C-alpha positions in Angstrom: 0.0 0.0 0.0 2.9 2.4 0.8 4.4 1.9 -2.7 1.1 2.5 -4.4 0.6 5.7 -2.5 4.2 6.8 -3.2 3.7 6.0 -6.9 0.5 8.0 -7.0 2.2 11.0 -5.3 5.1 10.8 -7.8 2.8 10.7 -10.7 1.0 13.8 -9.5 4.3 15.6 -9.0 5.3 14.6 -12.6 2.1 15.9 -14.1 2.5 19.2 -12.1 6.0 19.7 -13.6 4.7 19.2 -17.1 1.7 21.4 -16.5 3.9 24.2 -15.0 6.1 24.0 -18.1 3.2 24.7 -20.5 1.3 27.1 -18.3 4.4 29.2 -17.7 5.2 29.1 -21.4 1.8 30.6 -22.0 2.6 33.3 -19.4 6.0 33.7 -21.0 7.6 33.2 -17.5 10.8 31.9 -19.0 12.7 31.5 -15.7 9.9 29.3 -14.3 9.9 27.2 -17.5 13.6 26.7 -17.1 13.0 25.3 -13.6 11.1 22.4 -15.1 14.1 21.1 -17.0 17.2 19.3 -15.9 20.6 21.1 -16.6 21.0 19.2 -19.9 18.0 18.1 -22.0 17.7 15.8 -25.0 15.3 18.0 -27.0 13.5 17.2 -30.2 10.7 19.3 -31.7 11.5 18.6 -35.3 12.7 15.0 -35.6 16.3 15.8 -34.8 17.3 15.5 -31.2 19.8 17.9 -29.7 21.4 18.2 -26.3 20.5 21.6 -25.0 20.3 23.7 -21.8 17.0 25.0 -20.3 18.2 28.5 -21.3 18.5 27.4 -24.9 15.0 25.9 -24.9 13.4 29.1 -23.5 15.5 31.4 -25.8 14.1 29.5 -28.8 10.6 29.5 -27.5 10.7 33.1 -26.6 12.0 34.1 -30.0 9.5 31.8 -31.8 6.5 33.0 -29.8 7.4 36.7 -29.4 5.2 38.0 -32.3 2.1 36.2 -31.1 -0.7 38.1 -29.3 -1.7 35.0 -27.4 -0.6 31.4 -26.9 -2.4 28.4 -25.3 -0.9 25.0 -24.7 -2.9 22.1 -23.3 -1.6 18.7 -22.4 -3.5 15.6 -21.2 -4.1 11.9 -21.3 -1.0 11.3 -19.3 0.4 7.8 -19.4 3.2 7.5 -16.9 5.7 4.6 -16.4 7.6 5.0 -13.1 11.0 3.3 -12.6 12.5 4.5 -9.3 13.8 8.0 -9.8 12.9 8.0 -13.5 9.7 8.3 -15.4 8.6 8.0 -19.0 5.5 10.1 -19.9 3.4 9.9 -23.0 0.7 12.6 -23.4 -1.3 14.4 -26.0 -0.7 18.1 -26.7 -2.3 21.0 -28.5 -1.0 24.5 -29.0 -3.0 27.4 -30.2 -1.2 30.5 -31.6 -3.2 33.7 -32.1 -2.2 36.8 -34.0 -4.8 39.2 -35.4 -4.0 40.1 -39.0 -5.6 41.5 -42.2 -6.4 38.0 -43.6 -8.6 37.4 -40.5 -7.0 33.9 -40.5 -5.7 34.6 -37.0 -4.9 31.2 -35.6 -2.6 28.3 -36.0 -3.0 25.0 -34.2 -0.4 22.3 -33.6 -1.8 18.9 -32.6 0.4 16.0 -31.5 1.8 14.0 -28.7 4.9 14.2 -26.4 7.4 11.6 -25.2 8.9 13.1 -22.0 11.4 11.6 -19.7 11.9 12.9 -16.2 14.5 12.2 -13.5 14.1 12.9 -9.8 17.1 14.8 -8.5 17.2 16.3 -4.9 13.5 15.6 -4.3 12.5 17.4 -7.5 11.3 15.9 -10.8 13.0 17.5 -13.9 12.5 16.9 -17.6 15.7 15.6 -19.2 14.2 14.3 -22.5 11.5 16.1 -24.5 10.1 15.0 -27.8 7.1 16.5 -29.7 5.5 14.3 -32.3 3.5 16.4 -34.7 0.2 14.9 -36.0 -1.0 17.9 -38.0 -1.0 21.7 -38.2 -4.3 23.6 -38.9 -5.0 27.2 -39.6 -2.6 29.9 -40.8 0.7 28.1 -41.2 2.4 31.5 -42.0 0.8 33.4 -39.1 3.7 35.7 -38.3 4.0 36.8 -41.9 0.3 37.9 -41.8 0.6 40.4 -39.0 -0.8 43.9 -39.1 
């Protein structure tokens, strides 16, 4: 019973880290986003994994999202496999990007899934592998080029 309770608590902590990463991305609170990651992350948003720092991740996201008026990321359907101080997470994700523009085609939506690995270090779960698997993009694929 104690292990089951400890696993349940660990899973809730893991989900919280992932949710904090995306909600703080939407708030553009880049320092708080960085806190969700380990010092070195195997990072793959395009099919080519790279070893990067949390600062490199948020610099890229800040640059890529800077022009947008609003962003909204949602993650769910978490499937978590625990193995001691490590966890593999699969989840669905959707990202809405909004930028009013003369075309009135103001949104772009990314739909896909994530493969995320976390490690527990010093009583804190941190993301050390992050992979986005794009299913499709809908809406204005050239949103930033359409701005007012």
